[in-house]
C-alpha positions as CSV (number, residue, x, y, z in Angstrom):
1,M,126.1,105.8,93.0
2,P,127.9,104.5,89.9
3,D,130.4,106.9,88.2
4,Q,128.7,106.3,84.9
5,D,125.1,106.9,86.1
6,V,124.1,109.0,83.1
7,R,120.5,109.3,84.3
8,L,121.6,110.8,87.6
9,Q,123.9,113.2,85.8
10,L,120.9,114.3,83.6
11,L,118.7,114.7,86.7
12,E,121.3,116.8,88.5
13,S,121.7,119.0,85.4
14,W,117.9,119.4,85.2
15,L,117.7,120.4,88.8
16,E,120.2,123.2,88.4
17,D,117.8,124.6,85.7
18,C,114.4,124.1,87.4
19,L,115.1,124.6,91.2
20,P,115.6,128.4,91.1
21,A,112.2,128.9,89.5
22,L,110.6,126.5,91.9
23,F,112.1,128.1,95.0
24,E,111.1,131.6,93.7
25,R,107.5,130.4,93.1
26,E,107.2,128.8,96.5
27,G,108.8,131.7,98.3
28,W,111.7,129.7,99.6
29,G,114.5,132.1,98.8
30,E,117.8,131.1,97.2
31,V,118.6,127.5,96.3
32,P,121.1,126.3,98.9
33,A,123.8,123.7,98.5
34,A,122.2,120.3,99.0
35,S,122.9,116.6,99.3
36,L,121.4,114.0,97.1
37,A,120.9,110.4,98.4
38,P,118.9,107.4,97.3
39,A,115.5,107.4,98.9
40,S,114.1,104.1,97.7
41,S,113.8,101.9,94.7
42,D,111.1,99.4,93.7
43,A,110.4,96.4,91.5
44,S,110.1,98.7,88.4
45,F,112.7,100.8,86.7
46,R,111.8,103.9,88.8
47,R,114.3,105.3,91.3
48,Y,113.8,107.9,94.0
49,F,116.3,110.3,95.5
50,R,116.0,112.6,98.5
51,W,117.3,116.2,98.1
52,L,118.2,117.7,101.5
53,A,119.3,121.3,102.3
54,E,118.9,123.5,105.4
55,G,116.0,121.5,106.8
56,R,114.1,121.3,103.5
57,S,113.5,117.9,101.9
58,L,112.3,117.1,98.4
59,I,111.9,113.7,96.6
60,L,113.1,113.3,93.0
61,M,111.7,110.6,90.8
62,D,113.7,109.2,88.0
63,A,111.4,107.2,85.7
64,P,113.4,106.4,82.5
65,P,111.6,106.3,79.2
66,P,110.7,104.2,77.4
67,Q,110.3,101.7,80.4
68,E,108.4,104.2,82.5
69,D,105.9,107.0,81.8
70,C,105.4,109.8,84.4
71,R,102.1,111.0,82.9
72,P,99.8,108.6,84.7
73,F,101.5,109.5,88.0
74,V,100.8,113.2,87.5
75,K,97.3,112.5,86.4
76,V,96.4,110.2,89.3
77,A,98.1,112.5,91.8
78,A,95.7,115.3,90.8
79,M,92.7,113.0,91.0
80,L,93.6,111.8,94.5
81,A,94.4,115.3,95.7
82,E,90.9,116.3,94.6
83,A,89.5,113.3,96.6
84,G,91.1,114.8,99.7
85,V,93.7,112.2,100.4
86,H,97.4,112.9,101.1
87,V,99.5,112.4,98.0
88,P,102.8,114.3,97.1
89,R,102.5,117.6,95.3
90,I,104.3,117.6,92.0
91,L,106.5,120.7,92.2
92,A,108.3,120.4,88.9
93,H,108.5,117.9,86.1
94,D,110.1,117.0,82.8
95,L,107.7,114.4,81.5
96,E,109.6,113.7,78.3
97,R,112.8,112.8,80.2
98,G,111.0,111.2,83.1
99,F,112.0,113.5,86.0
100,L,109.7,114.8,88.8
101,V,110.3,116.9,91.9
102,L,107.8,115.9,94.7
103,D,106.9,116.8,98.2
104,D,108.6,114.6,100.7
105,L,105.9,112.7,102.7
106,G,108.4,111.3,105.1
107,S,111.0,108.5,105.4
108,R,109.0,105.8,107.2
109,T,106.6,103.5,105.5
110,W,103.8,101.7,107.3
111,L,105.7,98.5,106.6
112,E,108.3,99.7,109.1
113,V,105.9,100.7,111.8
114,L,102.9,98.4,111.7
115,D,102.7,95.8,114.5
116,P,99.9,93.8,116.1
117,E,99.3,96.6,118.7
118,N,98.9,99.5,116.4
119,A,97.4,97.7,113.4
120,D,93.7,98.4,114.3
121,E,94.3,102.1,114.6
122,L,96.4,102.5,111.5
123,F,94.2,100.3,109.3
124,E,91.1,102.3,110.4
125,V,92.8,105.4,108.9
126,A,93.8,103.5,105.8
127,L,90.2,102.4,105.3
128,H,88.8,105.9,105.5
129,A,91.5,107.1,103.0
130,L,90.6,104.2,100.7
131,I,86.9,105.0,100.7
132,A,87.6,108.6,100.0
133,C,89.5,107.5,96.9
134,Q,86.7,105.1,95.9
135,Q,84.1,107.8,96.2
136,R,85.8,110.0,93.7
137,P,83.9,110.0,90.3
138,I,86.1,108.3,87.7
139,D,84.1,108.6,84.4
140,D,86.7,107.8,81.6
141,M,89.7,109.1,83.5
142,L,91.4,105.8,84.1
143,P,91.9,102.6,82.2
144,S,89.3,99.9,82.8
145,Y,90.2,96.9,84.8
146,D,88.4,94.8,82.1
147,E,88.4,91.2,81.2
148,A,91.4,91.5,78.9
149,L,93.5,93.0,81.6
150,L,92.4,90.5,84.3
151,R,93.3,87.6,82.0
152,R,96.6,89.1,81.0
153,E,97.5,89.4,84.6
154,L,96.5,85.8,85.4
155,Q,98.6,84.6,82.4
156,L,101.7,85.8,84.2
157,F,101.4,82.8,86.5
158,P,101.7,80.0,83.9
159,D,104.0,82.0,81.6
160,W,106.6,83.2,84.1
161,Y,106.2,81.1,87.3
162,L,105.3,77.7,85.8
163,Q,107.0,77.8,82.4
164,R,110.0,80.1,83.0
165,H,110.7,79.5,86.7
166,L,109.7,75.9,87.2
167,D,110.4,74.9,83.6
168,L,106.9,73.3,83.6
169,E,104.7,73.1,80.5
170,M,101.0,72.4,81.5
171,D,99.5,69.3,79.9
172,D,96.0,69.4,78.3
173,A,94.2,68.5,81.6
174,Q,96.1,71.2,83.5
175,R,95.3,73.8,80.8
176,E,91.6,73.0,81.1
177,Q,91.8,73.4,84.9
178,W,93.6,76.7,84.4
179,R,90.9,77.9,82.0
180,Q,88.2,77.0,84.6
181,V,90.0,78.9,87.3
182,C,90.4,82.0,85.2
183,D,86.7,82.0,84.3
184,V,85.7,81.8,87.9
185,L,88.1,84.6,89.1
186,V,87.4,86.9,86.2
187,G,83.7,86.4,86.4
188,S,83.7,87.4,90.1
189,A,85.9,90.5,89.5
190,L,83.7,91.7,86.6
191,A,80.5,91.3,88.6
192,Q,81.7,93.7,91.3
193,T,80.9,97.5,91.6
194,R,83.6,99.4,89.9
195,V,85.6,102.2,91.7
196,F,89.1,103.7,91.7
197,V,91.6,100.9,92.2
198,H,95.2,101.8,93.3
199,R,96.4,98.3,92.5
200,D,99.1,98.3,95.2
201,Y,97.3,99.7,98.3
202,M,99.6,98.1,100.8
203,P,101.7,99.2,103.8
204,R,104.9,99.6,101.7
205,N,103.2,102.3,99.7
206,L,101.6,104.1,102.7
207,M,103.8,106.7,104.5
208,L,103.7,107.7,108.1
209,S,102.8,111.4,107.6
210,Q,100.6,114.2,108.6
211,P,97.8,113.8,107.5
212,N,98.2,110.0,107.7
213,P,98.6,108.1,105.5
214,G,100.7,109.5,102.7
215,I,99.8,107.5,99.6
216,L,102.4,106.6,97.0
217,D,102.9,104.4,93.9
218,F,99.5,105.0,92.4
219,Q,100.5,105.4,88.8
220,D,99.0,102.1,87.7
221,A,95.5,103.0,89.0
222,V,92.5,101.6,87.1
223,Y,88.7,101.6,87.3
224,G,87.8,98.2,88.6
225,P,86.5,95.9,91.3
226,I,85.7,97.4,94.7
227,S,87.2,94.6,96.7
228,Y,90.7,94.8,95.1
229,D,92.5,97.4,97.2
230,V,91.1,96.5,100.6
231,T,92.2,92.9,99.9
232,S,95.6,94.0,98.9
233,L,95.9,96.1,102.1
234,F,95.6,93.0,104.4
235,K,97.3,90.4,102.2
236,D,100.4,92.0,100.9
237,A,103.8,90.7,100.0
238,F,105.6,91.6,103.2
239,L,103.2,91.2,106.1
240,S,100.8,88.4,107.0
241,W,98.0,88.7,109.5
242,P,95.9,86.0,111.3
243,E,92.8,85.2,109.3
244,E,90.4,86.2,112.1
245,R,91.9,89.7,112.2
246,V,91.8,90.1,108.4
247,R,88.1,89.0,108.4
248,G,87.4,91.6,111.1
249,W,89.1,94.4,109.1
250,L,87.3,93.4,106.0
251,E,84.0,93.6,107.8
252,R,84.9,97.0,109.2
253,Y,85.7,98.2,105.6
254,W,82.3,96.7,104.4
255,Q,80.5,98.6,107.1
256,L,82.2,101.9,106.3
257,A,81.7,101.4,102.6
258,R,78.0,100.7,103.0
259,D,77.6,103.7,105.3
260,S,79.3,106.0,102.8
261,G,77.0,104.9,100.0
262,L,79.4,102.7,98.0
263,A,77.6,99.7,96.4
264,V,78.8,96.7,98.4
265,P,76.7,93.6,98.9
266,A,74.0,93.8,101.6
267,D,75.5,90.6,103.2
268,F,79.0,90.7,104.4
269,S,79.5,87.0,103.6
270,E,79.1,87.8,99.9
271,F,81.6,90.6,100.2
272,H,84.0,88.2,101.9
273,R,83.6,85.8,99.1
274,M,84.3,88.6,96.5
275,S,87.4,89.6,98.4
276,D,88.7,86.0,98.6
277,L,88.4,85.4,94.9
278,M,89.8,88.9,94.0
279,G,92.7,88.1,96.3
280,V,93.4,84.8,94.5
281,Q,93.5,86.6,91.2
282,R,96.0,89.1,92.6
283,H,98.1,86.4,94.3
284,L,98.5,84.4,91.1
285,K,99.4,87.5,89.2
286,V,102.0,88.6,91.8
287,I,103.6,85.1,91.9
288,G,104.1,85.5,88.1
289,I,105.4,89.1,88.4
290,F,107.9,88.0,91.0
291,A,109.2,85.3,88.7
292,R,109.4,87.8,85.8
293,I,111.3,90.3,88.0
294,C,113.8,87.5,88.8
295,H,114.3,86.1,85.3
296,R,113.8,89.2,83.1
297,D,115.1,92.0,85.4
298,G,117.7,90.1,87.5
299,K,116.0,90.8,90.9
300,P,115.6,87.4,92.6
301,K,114.9,88.7,96.1
302,Y,111.1,89.0,95.5
303,L,110.9,85.2,94.9
304,A,111.4,84.8,98.7
305,D,107.8,86.0,99.2
306,V,106.2,83.7,96.7
307,P,105.4,81.1,99.5
308,R,103.5,83.8,101.4
309,F,101.1,84.2,98.4
310,F,100.6,80.4,98.1
311,S,99.7,80.4,101.8
312,Y,97.1,83.1,101.1
313,I,95.7,81.0,98.3
314,E,95.5,77.8,100.3
315,A,93.6,79.6,103.1
316,V,91.0,80.6,100.5
317,L,90.8,77.2,98.9
318,A,89.9,75.7,102.3
319,R,86.6,77.7,102.4
320,R,85.7,78.3,98.7
321,P,84.6,75.0,97.0
322,E,84.2,76.9,93.7
323,L,88.0,77.0,93.6
324,A,88.4,73.2,94.1
325,V,89.8,73.0,90.6
326,L,92.6,75.4,91.5
327,G,93.5,73.2,94.4
328,Q,93.7,70.2,92.1
329,L,96.0,72.1,89.7
330,L,98.3,73.4,92.4
331,A,98.5,69.9,93.9
332,S,99.8,68.6,90.6
333,L,102.7,71.1,90.6
334,P,106.2,70.4,92.1
335,A,106.5,70.8,95.8
336,R,107.0,74.3,97.0
337,E,109.2,75.7,99.8
338,A,107.8,76.5,103.2
339,Q,106.4,80.0,103.9
340,P,109.1,82.5,105.0
341,A,109.1,83.6,108.6
């Protein structure tokens, strides 16, 4: 870690103050000498460290203000714990400075362990956890995934991928095509039943733990379209699955959701259409985000997965004639690289 890591120095100083009270409250005895090592980082400004001592492990979150705000994480963690799913307990916090001490849910993400042989078993567990989240009453506890937010997300694609990354300014015809695409995608999203939406419910944010899964990275949760999270689960940035398997998993979710009383369409084909269109909205957004992370934040590695998202989109275009205009728009753009292996 850098010698001049001021945030880390502040975090270590805060731990010296807060850990004795935490250990006393939890009945853990005296605070032992411990090691501190990076646990993970992500595309945001947040960092995570693992505190290890005498067989005990804690996770420390460093979320530097003003770029990050710990309050939504704390709020949503409480909501999900009430829903009965496995999220980290918040053991200590300094919300003003952006420091949290959390339970350690383990060191292996589902991204590291998922394979074609265990996918059915693991995804079955993930679907039950997702439905538990979606059954929790929301009221006014979360921001609404409304039209304004959906359109702001979509605008990341022309602003950051087309204009900033490709140095391409859309002409009048392309802008009209884009407007039509946005209208179709936003209209479909707004017509869906609204539930808790994690917004990144994917293998990288699910931990192999007991009970399984441990759910992380939920601080951006909103109240929105029912198909969003289940679509994200099977079409994420790092793993691609055969279309037939994805369709089968979506149908399994639809059955479970219907049996649990969630308001999904009576016909699976209509839910499949909703998922397809919701996925395209997310894929376009993510392509824009990855370009922004590269050019604004200096993290180019995420661009390597952009072709994966174009591949997801193209699979949907082949079966959804209502998105023909998006196919025309994409065909008018510069040639893209092949999908990564």
